N, C-alpha and C positions, 0 to 999 in steps of 0.2 A: 483446641484452636482458639485463636484470639479474634474477635470481632472489631470490624471498623464499620464506620458511618457509609452509606452508599456514595460511591464515587466512581467515574467511568475509568477505572483501571484496566482498559483493554490491553492486554499484553501479547506480543510486542506492538509498539506503534511505530508506524514508519516516519521517517524524516524527510518530508517532500519539499522540493524547491520548485514552487510556482513562477514560471517565466512569462512576462507580459511586457508589453510596450506601452510607455508613457504616452501622454497626449503630444509631446514634443518629439516622439519618435526614439527615444532612447531605452534601452532595455531595463527593465525592473526584475527583481526577485524576491520573493517572501518564504519564509520557513511555515510549513503547516504539518500537523501530525494527525488531526482528527478527519479521518478519510477511510474509504474503503471500496470493495468490488461491490458494483450495483448490478451489472449484468456480465455477459461474456465479453463484450467489448466496451463496456461504460463502467466509469468509477463515480464516487460520491466523495465530495469535499464540503466540510462545514467550515465557512469563511465568515469573518467579522468585517467591520468596517475600516478597510485599509485602503492605501494608495492602489494594491493591485485589485481591490473591489472596484473601484472608480475605472480602473482600465479594462475590467471585464464587462462593466456595464456599458462601455464605449464599443467594445469589441469581444466578441464571445470566445476568441481562440486564446490559447495558452499552451504551455508546454509543462511537463511534469518530470523532474529529475529526483534521481535517489541519493541522498547525502551519503558520503562515505567517511572513512578515517582521516583521510587526506583533506577532505573538505570541510571537516566539521567546524573549524573555528569561524570560517567565512560564512557557513550555512547558519551557525547560531547568531552571527552578526546580522544577516539580512532578516533575522526573525525578531531582532529586539530594535532595530533601527528602521524608520519609515522614511521613504521617499519624499513624503510629505513636507518632512523637517531636515532631511539630508539627501538632497538632489545628487550628490555625488557618491552615494552609498556603494554602487557598483564598482566604483573605480578603486575603493579600498579592498573589494574581495580579490581583485586581480584576475577575476574570471574572463574569459575570452567568448565572445558569442557570435553566432552566424544567424541570418535570418533563416527561418524554417521553409522548407520548399513545399510544406502541406498545409501550413496554417501562418496566420499573421502573428506569430510569437518568435521571440529567440531561442535558440538552441544553445547552451553552454556546454562547450568542449570539455570541461574539466570534469564532467560526470559519465561514469561508464554507459548508462543507458538513460535514455530520454523518451517519454511517451508525448505525441503531438495530439492535442486535444481540442474539442469545440464543446461549448455549452450547448446542451439539448434542452435543459429545463432548469428553472430555478424555483425552490421551495421554500416556504415560510419567509418570503423577502419583506424586508423591514430596514429601518435606520440602522439597526445594529449589525446587519448581514442578512445572510441567506444560505441555504444548501445548495449546492451545485450537482446536476447530474449531467455528466460530459459523455461524450463519445470520443473513443480513442480511434483516431484515423490513421496513425502509423507510429510504430516504434523504432527509434535509432539505436544501435548499439555500437560501441567502438570495438574493432576487429580484435583488439588486444583482450577482450573479456568474453570471447566466444569459446564454447567447449568444442570437442571433437565433432560432434554431430551439428556444427554449425549454429546452434542455438545459443542464447545468453548464458554464461556460467556464474551463476550468483555468487560461488564460493570465491571467484577471483575478484569480486568487487569491493570488498572491504566495507560492505554497508554497514551502518549504524542505526539503531533504534533509540526511540525516545523512551525515557524512564519517567512517567508521570507521578510516581510516587516520590522521587527524591530528586525529580528535575535534573536529569543527567542524561548522558548519550552512552549506549551500551554497544560495543562491536557484536556483529552476528559471529556465530561460530561455524564449526565445521560440519559438513553433511553427515547425518546420523543413520540414515536409513532410505527406504524407498517408499515413496507414496504409492497406495493402491497395490502394494505387492508384499511387503513384510506382515501385514496383519493375516494374510492368507494361511500362514503357519499356524494359527489358532482357529482356523475356520471349523476344523471337526475334531482336534485332539483334545480340547476342553472336555466337551460333553462325553466323548468316548471313554474317558477315564473316570467320569463322575459316576458314582453308584446308582444315581437317581435313574440313569438311562440303562443301567445294566440290570434292572428288574424287569422281568418278562412282563409284557402288557397282558392284562386278563381283560376279558371281556371281548365284544363283539369288535370286528374291525372296521367301525363306521368312519364316515369322512369326518365327523366331529372329532373322534378320539385320535385320528391322525393328525389334525389340525392343532389339537393341544400339545401333542408331542413336539411337533414342528415349531410351534410358538414358544416354547420352553428352550429349544435349541437355538433360537434365532437371538 
């Protein structure tokens, strides 16, 4: 195997669109990838010094949308062009927005699912940016992207991920399994066929001996 210098090649990385309002009340959006789940209803985002950062310093509310194959070009555009120098950047995207009913931030209709969030805490704040810990107050999903059970259907969304190795965007594929279910098929089958556990246990049936056998099985 080939070795590489340490880099944060976490795979896959999301392509998030952060929606905020500028000081003049116009919608703004930026592209972000360095993020993750912080708690059951909280997320974390690493954000630099952007127009969006200034908006968040003024108002803690924002929205998070997930970029798709259809929105890829415009999503990349809002990541490379700043509202500081291009105040008309949102016009070029062609995106349509509505004011959120739950937070003071725009909801862009062009994305299948949007999370409405509010900053709960800022970590390591400096002139170059900070880490956001935000609470998810509500999630909106276009009815066209719902599954039969009424929940969002990720397979229908045509979501894309960011490739930090080659600076590209990659489309998510199809569903390949069932979480917290498919692994159960290996729960006992592996060690039952292993000769190590076919050898009769010799010695006293102490709690320690039982613990060791279970430890090897786990």
